[in-house]
C-alpha positions, 0 to 999 in steps of 0.5 A: 344951726343944728348940728346932727349927732355924730354916728359913734362915740366912746362907750364911756369916758376912760377911767384913770388908768385908761387912755382914749387913744394910743397912736403909732406912727413916724416920729419926726420933727416938722420944719415948717416954712412959708413958701410964697415964691413956690420954692418947692417947685424948684426942688422937684416937689409935687404940690400938696403931696409928700415926697420921700428924700434921703439923708444925703438930701437933708441940707439941700432942702433945709438950705432952700427954705426961708425962716422956719418953725420947728416942732414935733410932728408926724401925721399921727403924732399931730393928731395925738397932740390935738387930742391931748390939747383938748384934754384927752388921755393919750399915748404914743409909740414911735422911734427916734434917734439919740440926737437933738431932734429926738430930744425935741420931739420927746419934750414937745409931746411929753410936755402936753401930757402924752405918755410915750413909748419911744424906741431909740435907734441903733447905729445904722438906723438913721437920725431922727426923721424930719419933714420939710413943710412948704406952706404956700399962700393958698394954705396948701402944704407940700412935704419933703420927708426924711423918714430916718429912725422913725421908719425903722420901727421893729417888732422888738420895739413894740410893747403892749402896755399903752395899747392894752390901756387904750380905747382906740389904737390909731395907726399911721399909713405912712409906716408901710413904707419900709418892711420893718415897720410893716411887721411892727404894725402887724404886732400892734394890730394883734395886740389891739385885738387881744385887748379889745382896743378899736383899730383906726387907720389913717391912709396918710397920702394918695401916693402912699395908697398907691404904693401899698394898696394891697396891704391897705385893703387887707388891713381895712377888710379884716382889722380896721374899725375906723378909716380916716382919709381924704377924698383922693385917698379913698378913691385911690384905695378902691379904684373907683371914680366917685365917693358913692362908689367908695362908700358902697365898698366901705358899707360892704366891708363894714368899716366906719369911715371919716373922709375930708372933702376939701371945699365941697359944700356939706350935705346930710343924710340920715342913717343908713347913708352918709352923714356930713358935718356942716362947714364951720363958719370960718375960712377953714376948708376942711369938711368931714364926711362920715359914713356908717351902716346903721341899724334898720330902724329909722335913726330918728327913733334910735336910742340916744343913750350911751353904751354901758361900760361893759358893752362895746358898740356893736360895730366894734365887736363885729370887727373882732369877729371878722378878724382871725386875731392875726393879720398878714399875708394869706388867704381869708374867707369872710362870710357875708354876715360877718361883714355886717356892722350895725352902728347905734347912732347916738 
């Protein structure tokens, strides 16, 4: 099987002082249990979704679980751990409490070689966040999440050191669930622009998109280079009935998107258009779809050479052009030309 080339890559392998990616997200401990008896339903949870719970509900959910595995988690933290396991250089920004779970989270990521910039919660900001994960026999996960200290990330907690050294700054959509963290995201995005770091955003959850659609659209339109989502999340973001309609919106904005499509069979199309990765020969059901707006030339004749170190890919530079270097509420004017983002398909 011949796998088509991916539509984008890092311009060069990061140097000794550089990081491939720095993530910012909800730092929490995952408490994972196999749920063959669908205990999640008795707790009022919706299958395959994430439900926020309060500190007063922690004992109820934990006591309902069977034997558990506990490890550092959170959407972006898991991605950072994956990159580190593959040999990538990574950083992580988040917030934990000075408690046992916070120490465990710190130890797990640091032991993988991840550089950490973790703020410590003050009194009244909650204990370290945790996510109760119920895994059913069909491999679906249902989550009850206490955000705690993780979602109390504030502007004063954000330092630019890791972001300034990163090729990509990866932002977790779940952070939008409380105002302090939303303000911190604005600072992160502005730092990323100042240091020419590409901005990647995970939409995280369909219900998270429903809660923060306007904020997500604002960020995607003006500041995001790479958007990560599943099919339900991307349809919810643009309020459209099909992936093709969502891709049309992404193409107009000029964002490179990676969309997981569950069990749908893979298809491929040369740029311009969508490029779908073949399904692995395994039981894994995740199939990714990448959509990119490419140069007018036929992709079969596109240059396969890597961009030089002094030159960021065209699509990343145009993202800087369409951002005014400050992100937040307020009217913006975007010219049609500034939305165009040609991608060199390597």
